[in-house]
A tleap script that builds the chain and sets N, CA, C and O, in Angstrom:
source leaprc.protein.ff14SB
mol = sequence {
  NALA LEU ASP SER LEU ASP GLN LEU PRO GLN
  GLU GLN ALA GLY LEU VAL THR LEU SER ALA
  THR SER GLU ALA GLY GLN VAL ILE ILE CYS
  LEU ARG ASP ASN GLY PRO GLY ALA ALA PRO
  GLU ILE LEU GLU HIE LEU PHE GLU PRO PHE
  VAL THR ASP LYS ASP VAL GLY THR GLY THR
  GLY LEU GLY LEU ALA LEU ALA HIE ALA THR
  ALA ARG SER LEU GLY GLY SER ILE GLU ALA
  ASP ASN LEU GLU SER GLY GLY PHE GLU VAL
  VAL LEU ARG LEU PRO GLN CALA
}
set mol.1.N position { 126.453 75.247 157.767 }
set mol.1.CA position { 127.675 75.183 156.514 }
set mol.1.C position { 128.581 76.478 156.569 }
set mol.1.O position { 129.805 76.517 156.439 }
set mol.2.N position { 127.842 77.370 156.758 }
set mol.2.CA position { 128.309 79.039 156.659 }
set mol.2.C position { 129.094 79.506 157.654 }
set mol.2.O position { 129.825 80.496 157.608 }
set mol.3.N position { 128.844 78.437 158.952 }
set mol.3.CA position { 129.220 79.207 160.433 }
set mol.3.C position { 130.688 78.291 160.272 }
set mol.3.O position { 131.762 78.837 160.521 }
set mol.4.N position { 130.635 77.162 159.927 }
set mol.4.CA position { 131.948 76.416 159.495 }
set mol.4.C position { 132.812 77.443 158.645 }
set mol.4.O position { 133.845 77.915 159.121 }
set mol.5.N position { 132.499 77.675 157.757 }
set mol.5.CA position { 133.511 78.392 157.154 }
set mol.5.C position { 134.516 79.441 157.678 }
set mol.5.O position { 135.628 79.610 157.176 }
set mol.6.N position { 133.929 80.272 158.949 }
set mol.6.CA position { 134.483 81.160 159.542 }
set mol.6.C position { 135.701 80.515 160.094 }
set mol.6.O position { 136.531 81.270 160.601 }
set mol.7.N position { 135.950 79.199 160.077 }
set mol.7.CA position { 137.233 78.384 161.155 }
set mol.7.C position { 138.365 78.100 159.693 }
set mol.7.O position { 139.345 77.362 159.785 }
set mol.8.N position { 138.025 78.764 158.538 }
set mol.8.CA position { 139.042 78.303 157.359 }
set mol.8.C position { 140.257 79.738 157.266 }
set mol.8.O position { 140.050 80.932 157.481 }
set mol.9.N position { 141.033 79.301 157.020 }
set mol.9.CA position { 142.431 80.475 156.937 }
set mol.9.C position { 141.372 81.642 155.789 }
set mol.9.O position { 140.432 81.390 155.036 }
set mol.10.N position { 142.003 82.783 156.094 }
set mol.10.CA position { 141.635 83.346 155.515 }
set mol.10.C position { 142.140 83.622 153.724 }
set mol.10.O position { 141.586 84.384 152.932 }
set mol.11.N position { 143.151 82.876 153.507 }
set mol.11.CA position { 143.415 82.832 152.298 }
set mol.11.C position { 142.712 81.693 151.514 }
set mol.11.O position { 143.187 81.413 150.414 }
set mol.12.N position { 141.691 81.045 151.935 }
set mol.12.CA position { 140.874 79.570 151.506 }
set mol.12.C position { 139.549 80.170 151.462 }
set mol.12.O position { 138.992 80.808 152.356 }
set mol.13.N position { 139.090 79.858 150.214 }
set mol.13.CA position { 137.876 80.564 150.158 }
set mol.13.C position { 136.897 79.532 150.611 }
set mol.13.O position { 137.276 78.391 150.347 }
set mol.14.N position { 135.726 79.611 151.229 }
set mol.14.CA position { 134.751 78.660 151.892 }
set mol.14.C position { 133.636 78.493 150.228 }
set mol.14.O position { 133.442 79.262 149.286 }
set mol.15.N position { 133.277 77.496 150.465 }
set mol.15.CA position { 132.589 77.171 149.283 }
set mol.15.C position { 131.452 76.155 149.885 }
set mol.15.O position { 131.830 75.055 150.287 }
set mol.16.N position { 130.093 76.499 149.953 }
set mol.16.CA position { 129.002 75.643 149.998 }
set mol.16.C position { 128.260 74.820 148.757 }
set mol.16.O position { 128.351 75.516 147.745 }
set mol.17.N position { 127.811 74.025 148.585 }
set mol.17.CA position { 127.200 73.534 147.754 }
set mol.17.C position { 126.358 72.783 147.719 }
set mol.17.O position { 126.502 71.685 148.256 }
set mol.18.N position { 125.008 73.187 146.968 }
set mol.18.CA position { 123.673 72.483 147.182 }
set mol.18.C position { 122.905 71.732 146.246 }
set mol.18.O position { 122.500 72.501 145.374 }
set mol.19.N position { 122.598 70.769 146.086 }
set mol.19.CA position { 122.543 69.906 145.025 }
set mol.19.C position { 120.878 68.903 145.267 }
set mol.19.O position { 120.737 68.426 146.393 }
set mol.20.N position { 120.005 68.702 144.478 }
set mol.20.CA position { 119.189 68.165 144.363 }
set mol.20.C position { 118.608 67.274 143.530 }
set mol.20.O position { 118.065 67.936 142.646 }
set mol.21.N position { 118.399 65.875 143.307 }
set mol.21.CA position { 118.094 64.978 142.784 }
set mol.21.C position { 116.722 64.252 143.017 }
set mol.21.O position { 116.157 64.437 144.095 }
set mol.22.N position { 116.243 63.566 142.222 }
set mol.22.CA position { 115.112 62.500 142.484 }
set mol.22.C position { 115.497 60.894 142.295 }
set mol.22.O position { 116.231 60.523 141.378 }
set mol.23.N position { 115.158 60.362 142.863 }
set mol.23.CA position { 115.609 58.587 142.859 }
set mol.23.C position { 114.957 57.904 143.437 }
set mol.23.O position { 115.171 57.890 144.650 }
set mol.24.N position { 113.869 57.017 142.913 }
set mol.24.CA position { 113.013 55.974 143.104 }
set mol.24.C position { 112.355 56.106 144.276 }
set mol.24.O position { 112.364 55.336 145.237 }
set mol.25.N position { 111.444 57.737 144.053 }
set mol.25.CA position { 110.399 57.778 144.777 }
set mol.25.C position { 110.616 59.106 146.069 }
set mol.25.O position { 109.802 59.513 146.898 }
set mol.26.N position { 111.781 59.447 145.857 }
set mol.26.CA position { 112.656 60.131 146.688 }
set mol.26.C position { 113.096 61.583 146.254 }
set mol.26.O position { 113.641 61.695 145.156 }
set mol.27.N position { 112.898 62.717 147.045 }
set mol.27.CA position { 113.853 63.398 146.666 }
set mol.27.C position { 115.039 63.671 147.726 }
set mol.27.O position { 114.953 63.680 148.954 }
set mol.28.N position { 116.156 63.889 146.925 }
set mol.28.CA position { 117.459 63.778 147.883 }
set mol.28.C position { 117.961 65.339 147.381 }
set mol.28.O position { 117.980 65.925 146.299 }
set mol.29.N position { 118.389 65.705 148.902 }
set mol.29.CA position { 118.964 67.051 149.066 }
set mol.29.C position { 120.369 67.032 149.437 }
set mol.29.O position { 120.426 66.554 150.571 }
set mol.30.N position { 121.144 67.229 149.155 }
set mol.30.CA position { 122.820 67.104 149.264 }
set mol.30.C position { 123.716 68.334 149.332 }
set mol.30.O position { 124.118 69.002 148.379 }
set mol.31.N position { 124.028 68.564 151.008 }
set mol.31.CA position { 124.499 69.916 151.324 }
set mol.31.C position { 126.126 70.026 151.739 }
set mol.31.O position { 126.538 69.398 152.715 }
set mol.32.N position { 126.746 70.607 151.180 }
set mol.32.CA position { 128.579 70.398 151.417 }
set mol.32.C position { 129.239 71.445 151.420 }
set mol.32.O position { 128.979 72.423 150.719 }
set mol.33.N position { 130.497 71.321 152.495 }
set mol.33.CA position { 131.016 72.438 152.388 }
set mol.33.C position { 132.122 72.205 152.692 }
set mol.33.O position { 132.228 71.189 153.380 }
set mol.34.N position { 133.349 72.905 152.395 }
set mol.34.CA position { 134.640 72.654 152.445 }
set mol.34.C position { 135.576 73.136 153.536 }
set mol.34.O position { 136.746 73.518 153.491 }
set mol.35.N position { 134.545 72.978 154.718 }
set mol.35.CA position { 135.138 73.736 155.960 }
set mol.35.C position { 135.777 72.790 156.345 }
set mol.35.O position { 136.358 71.989 155.613 }
set mol.36.N position { 135.733 72.771 157.844 }
set mol.36.CA position { 136.841 71.564 158.473 }
set mol.36.C position { 136.244 70.309 159.035 }
set mol.36.O position { 137.002 69.444 159.472 }
set mol.37.N position { 134.906 70.136 159.058 }
set mol.37.CA position { 134.283 68.850 159.357 }
set mol.37.C position { 133.607 69.355 160.769 }
set mol.37.O position { 133.386 70.478 161.222 }
set mol.38.N position { 133.392 68.103 161.233 }
set mol.38.CA position { 132.882 67.788 162.333 }
set mol.38.C position { 133.812 67.278 163.187 }
set mol.38.O position { 134.522 66.419 162.666 }
set mol.39.N position { 134.112 67.604 164.688 }
set mol.39.CA position { 135.041 66.834 165.535 }
set mol.39.C position { 134.730 65.224 165.573 }
set mol.39.O position { 133.593 64.916 165.217 }
set mol.40.N position { 135.333 64.497 165.841 }
set mol.40.CA position { 134.873 62.887 166.001 }
set mol.40.C position { 133.730 62.557 167.214 }
set mol.40.O position { 132.773 61.791 167.103 }
set mol.41.N position { 134.071 63.276 168.281 }
set mol.41.CA position { 133.194 63.586 169.377 }
set mol.41.C position { 131.925 63.975 169.654 }
set mol.41.O position { 131.328 63.649 170.681 }
set mol.42.N position { 131.256 65.006 168.344 }
set mol.42.CA position { 130.469 65.141 168.294 }
set mol.42.C position { 129.570 64.541 166.944 }
set mol.42.O position { 128.366 64.768 166.823 }
set mol.43.N position { 130.294 63.814 166.051 }
set mol.43.CA position { 129.382 62.983 164.943 }
set mol.43.C position { 128.828 62.131 165.480 }
set mol.43.O position { 127.870 61.568 164.951 }
set mol.44.N position { 129.174 61.888 166.387 }
set mol.44.CA position { 127.973 60.427 166.495 }
set mol.44.C position { 127.044 61.241 167.672 }
set mol.44.O position { 126.587 60.478 168.523 }
set mol.45.N position { 126.729 62.567 167.827 }
set mol.45.CA position { 125.840 63.058 168.894 }
set mol.45.C position { 125.163 64.386 167.598 }
set mol.45.O position { 124.322 65.219 167.935 }
set mol.46.N position { 125.745 64.309 166.171 }
set mol.46.CA position { 124.755 65.447 165.618 }
set mol.46.C position { 123.392 65.852 165.741 }
set mol.46.O position { 123.161 67.058 165.651 }
set mol.47.N position { 122.434 65.043 165.935 }
set mol.47.CA position { 121.273 64.708 165.863 }
set mol.47.C position { 120.763 65.060 167.286 }
set mol.47.O position { 119.563 65.308 167.409 }
set mol.48.N position { 121.275 65.087 167.970 }
set mol.48.CA position { 120.731 65.345 169.796 }
set mol.48.C position { 120.664 67.050 169.818 }
set mol.48.O position { 121.489 67.773 169.260 }
set mol.49.N position { 119.723 67.422 170.440 }
set mol.49.CA position { 119.494 68.766 170.852 }
set mol.49.C position { 120.817 69.462 171.433 }
set mol.49.O position { 121.836 68.848 171.749 }
set mol.50.N position { 120.717 70.195 171.480 }
set mol.50.CA position { 122.145 70.949 172.270 }
set mol.50.C position { 123.024 70.481 172.032 }
set mol.50.O position { 123.559 70.492 173.141 }
set mol.51.N position { 123.865 69.900 171.243 }
set mol.51.CA position { 125.039 69.604 170.709 }
set mol.51.C position { 125.647 70.456 169.661 }
set mol.51.O position { 125.330 70.524 168.474 }
set mol.52.N position { 126.638 71.139 170.343 }
set mol.52.CA position { 126.939 71.809 169.529 }
set mol.52.C position { 128.907 72.201 169.231 }
set mol.52.O position { 129.494 71.817 170.243 }
set mol.53.N position { 129.406 72.497 168.723 }
set mol.53.CA position { 131.033 72.818 169.057 }
set mol.53.C position { 131.277 74.351 169.121 }
set mol.53.O position { 132.376 74.856 168.891 }
set mol.54.N position { 130.420 74.886 169.377 }
set mol.54.CA position { 130.354 76.519 169.215 }
set mol.54.C position { 130.573 76.694 170.794 }
set mol.54.O position { 130.485 75.885 171.717 }
set mol.55.N position { 130.903 78.114 170.751 }
set mol.55.CA position { 131.000 78.414 172.019 }
set mol.55.C position { 130.063 79.079 172.608 }
set mol.55.O position { 129.265 79.720 171.925 }
set mol.56.N position { 129.990 79.059 173.802 }
set mol.56.CA position { 128.360 79.701 174.771 }
set mol.56.C position { 127.973 81.101 173.702 }
set mol.56.O position { 128.707 81.979 173.249 }
set mol.57.N position { 126.792 80.901 173.579 }
set mol.57.CA position { 126.193 82.279 172.878 }
set mol.57.C position { 126.331 82.431 171.681 }
set mol.57.O position { 125.982 83.463 171.109 }
set mol.58.N position { 126.903 81.356 171.054 }
set mol.58.CA position { 127.275 81.758 169.229 }
set mol.58.C position { 126.092 80.729 168.886 }
set mol.58.O position { 125.351 81.223 168.036 }
set mol.59.N position { 125.758 79.660 169.223 }
set mol.59.CA position { 124.785 78.604 168.685 }
set mol.59.C position { 124.287 77.651 170.041 }
set mol.59.O position { 124.908 77.455 171.085 }
set mol.60.N position { 122.676 77.038 169.550 }
set mol.60.CA position { 122.276 76.624 170.376 }
set mol.60.C position { 122.165 75.038 169.951 }
set mol.60.O position { 121.401 74.268 170.533 }
set mol.61.N position { 122.679 74.803 169.299 }
set mol.61.CA position { 122.353 73.354 168.844 }
set mol.61.C position { 121.287 72.324 168.824 }
set mol.61.O position { 121.084 71.190 169.258 }
set mol.62.N position { 120.535 73.499 167.924 }
set mol.62.CA position { 119.095 72.871 167.721 }
set mol.62.C position { 118.730 72.867 166.179 }
set mol.62.O position { 117.607 72.864 165.675 }
set mol.63.N position { 119.976 72.867 165.557 }
set mol.63.CA position { 119.720 73.210 163.613 }
set mol.63.C position { 119.322 71.593 163.631 }
set mol.63.O position { 118.209 71.086 163.492 }
set mol.64.N position { 120.502 71.012 163.832 }
set mol.64.CA position { 120.085 69.281 162.957 }
set mol.64.C position { 119.440 68.435 163.762 }
set mol.64.O position { 119.135 67.348 163.271 }
set mol.65.N position { 119.096 68.693 165.099 }
set mol.65.CA position { 117.897 68.000 165.948 }
set mol.65.C position { 116.864 68.441 165.115 }
set mol.65.O position { 116.359 67.581 164.393 }
set mol.66.N position { 116.476 69.468 165.055 }
set mol.66.CA position { 115.146 70.059 164.020 }
set mol.66.C position { 115.292 69.165 162.818 }
set mol.66.O position { 114.747 68.063 162.879 }
set mol.67.N position { 116.080 69.558 161.531 }
set mol.67.CA position { 116.001 69.238 160.978 }
set mol.67.C position { 115.735 67.405 160.996 }
set mol.67.O position { 114.838 66.822 160.386 }
set mol.68.N position { 116.540 66.920 161.664 }
set mol.68.CA position { 116.411 65.347 161.788 }
set mol.68.C position { 114.617 65.072 162.423 }
set mol.68.O position { 113.819 64.326 161.856 }
set mol.69.N position { 114.449 65.515 163.122 }
set mol.69.CA position { 112.662 65.374 163.670 }
set mol.69.C position { 112.052 66.051 162.411 }
set mol.69.O position { 111.106 65.359 162.035 }
set mol.70.N position { 112.184 66.860 161.819 }
set mol.70.CA position { 111.326 67.525 160.692 }
set mol.70.C position { 111.051 66.350 159.593 }
set mol.70.O position { 109.912 66.061 159.226 }
set mol.71.N position { 112.797 65.399 158.878 }
set mol.71.CA position { 112.793 64.828 158.155 }
set mol.71.C position { 112.035 63.616 158.435 }
set mol.71.O position { 111.340 63.097 157.562 }
set mol.72.N position { 112.169 62.982 160.005 }
set mol.72.CA position { 111.593 61.819 160.310 }
set mol.72.C position { 109.715 61.526 159.964 }
set mol.72.O position { 109.060 60.588 159.510 }
set mol.73.N position { 109.370 63.076 160.542 }
set mol.73.CA position { 107.740 63.446 160.576 }
set mol.73.C position { 107.099 63.106 159.059 }
set mol.73.O position { 106.044 62.517 158.825 }
set mol.74.N position { 107.980 63.611 158.185 }
set mol.74.CA position { 107.714 63.662 156.964 }
set mol.74.C position { 108.057 62.592 156.124 }
set mol.74.O position { 107.877 62.654 154.907 }
set mol.75.N position { 108.630 61.429 156.794 }
set mol.75.CA position { 108.711 60.049 156.279 }
set mol.75.C position { 109.739 59.828 155.620 }
set mol.75.O position { 109.722 58.981 154.726 }
set mol.76.N position { 110.989 60.629 155.954 }
set mol.76.CA position { 112.340 60.807 154.969 }
set mol.76.C position { 113.287 60.560 156.815 }
set mol.76.O position { 113.066 60.272 157.991 }
set mol.77.N position { 114.553 61.001 155.695 }
set mol.77.CA position { 115.895 60.546 156.892 }
set mol.77.C position { 116.864 62.221 156.407 }
set mol.77.O position { 116.648 63.210 155.707 }
set mol.78.N position { 117.969 61.691 157.303 }
set mol.78.CA position { 118.817 62.556 157.520 }
set mol.78.C position { 120.292 61.637 157.872 }
set mol.78.O position { 120.301 60.644 158.600 }
set mol.79.N position { 121.666 62.289 157.092 }
set mol.79.CA position { 122.531 61.620 157.857 }
set mol.79.C position { 123.999 63.028 157.178 }
set mol.79.O position { 124.110 63.642 156.117 }
set mol.80.N position { 124.604 63.002 158.100 }
set mol.80.CA position { 125.746 63.715 158.221 }
set mol.80.C position { 126.965 63.112 158.063 }
set mol.80.O position { 127.017 61.974 158.531 }
set mol.81.N position { 127.918 63.509 157.569 }
set mol.81.CA position { 129.290 62.563 157.994 }
set mol.81.C position { 130.707 64.144 157.010 }
set mol.81.O position { 130.675 65.038 156.164 }
set mol.82.N position { 131.486 63.594 157.794 }
set mol.82.CA position { 133.099 64.204 157.092 }
set mol.82.C position { 133.220 63.530 156.094 }
set mol.82.O position { 133.015 62.328 155.927 }
set mol.83.N position { 133.696 64.617 155.131 }
set mol.83.CA position { 134.264 63.687 153.700 }
set mol.83.C position { 135.854 63.492 153.874 }
set mol.83.O position { 136.617 64.148 154.583 }
set mol.84.N position { 136.150 62.357 152.988 }
set mol.84.CA position { 137.357 62.150 153.299 }
set mol.84.C position { 137.848 63.378 152.533 }
set mol.84.O position { 138.849 63.941 152.977 }
set mol.85.N position { 137.298 63.827 151.506 }
set mol.85.CA position { 138.384 65.080 150.719 }
set mol.85.C position { 138.199 66.582 151.818 }
set mol.85.O position { 138.347 67.694 151.310 }
set mol.86.N position { 137.961 66.479 152.899 }
set mol.86.CA position { 137.551 67.587 153.619 }
set mol.86.C position { 136.152 67.571 153.752 }
set mol.86.O position { 135.397 66.742 153.246 }
set mol.87.N position { 135.729 68.884 154.720 }
set mol.87.CA position { 134.652 69.651 154.521 }
set mol.87.C position { 133.484 68.557 155.346 }
set mol.87.O position { 133.774 67.699 156.179 }
set mol.88.N position { 132.197 68.879 154.853 }
set mol.88.CA position { 131.128 68.373 155.672 }
set mol.88.C position { 129.987 68.156 154.696 }
set mol.88.O position { 129.631 69.031 153.906 }
set mol.89.N position { 129.233 66.538 154.811 }
set mol.89.CA position { 128.007 66.484 154.041 }
set mol.89.C position { 126.786 66.458 154.599 }
set mol.89.O position { 126.766 65.581 155.462 }
set mol.90.N position { 125.791 66.999 154.505 }
set mol.90.CA position { 124.351 66.547 155.100 }
set mol.90.C position { 123.482 65.882 153.657 }
set mol.90.O position { 123.278 66.371 152.546 }
set mol.91.N position { 123.216 64.950 154.088 }
set mol.91.CA position { 122.007 64.125 153.053 }
set mol.91.C position { 120.482 64.172 153.641 }
set mol.91.O position { 120.244 63.688 154.747 }
set mol.92.N position { 119.547 64.728 152.910 }
set mol.92.CA position { 118.616 64.943 153.373 }
set mol.92.C position { 117.447 63.398 152.551 }
set mol.92.O position { 117.683 63.254 151.351 }
set mol.93.N position { 116.828 62.835 152.881 }
set mol.93.CA position { 115.965 62.019 151.687 }
set mol.93.C position { 114.497 62.575 152.243 }
set mol.93.O position { 114.056 62.735 153.381 }
set mol.94.N position { 114.077 62.741 151.239 }
set mol.94.CA position { 112.136 62.667 151.801 }
set mol.94.C position { 111.213 62.290 150.513 }
set mol.94.O position { 111.538 62.673 149.389 }
set mol.95.N position { 110.256 61.657 150.704 }
set mol.95.CA position { 109.498 61.203 149.969 }
set mol.95.C position { 109.119 61.990 149.037 }
set mol.95.O position { 109.190 63.177 149.355 }
set mol.96.N position { 108.674 61.740 147.810 }
set mol.96.CA position { 108.457 62.743 146.267 }
set mol.96.C position { 106.766 62.866 146.985 }
set mol.96.O position { 106.027 61.945 147.332 }
set mol.97.N position { 106.564 64.153 147.028 }
set mol.97.CA position { 104.941 64.529 146.741 }
set mol.97.C position { 104.194 64.121 145.649 }
set mol.97.O position { 103.015 64.460 145.547 }
savepdb mol mol.pdb
quit
């Protein structure tokens, strides 16, 4: 999320919000930013290893792939999408301990 905010115009303040709730035996963690979002051709591949829209040498494309693998191994799930209002959202759902 922080990396995406580097793409905003200087006059626009970047914002990242993190919230957590508990619902139906799950902990739901939501991360949102007001950056440019993900390109359509990247969206369907976000959780695949080495998928990135960053320049060579500035990102490996492993962050969301590792988050996805970890969430699944813990019995949870992760979703990500562009927001209609602009920005990007990642929702992580994990079973309550």
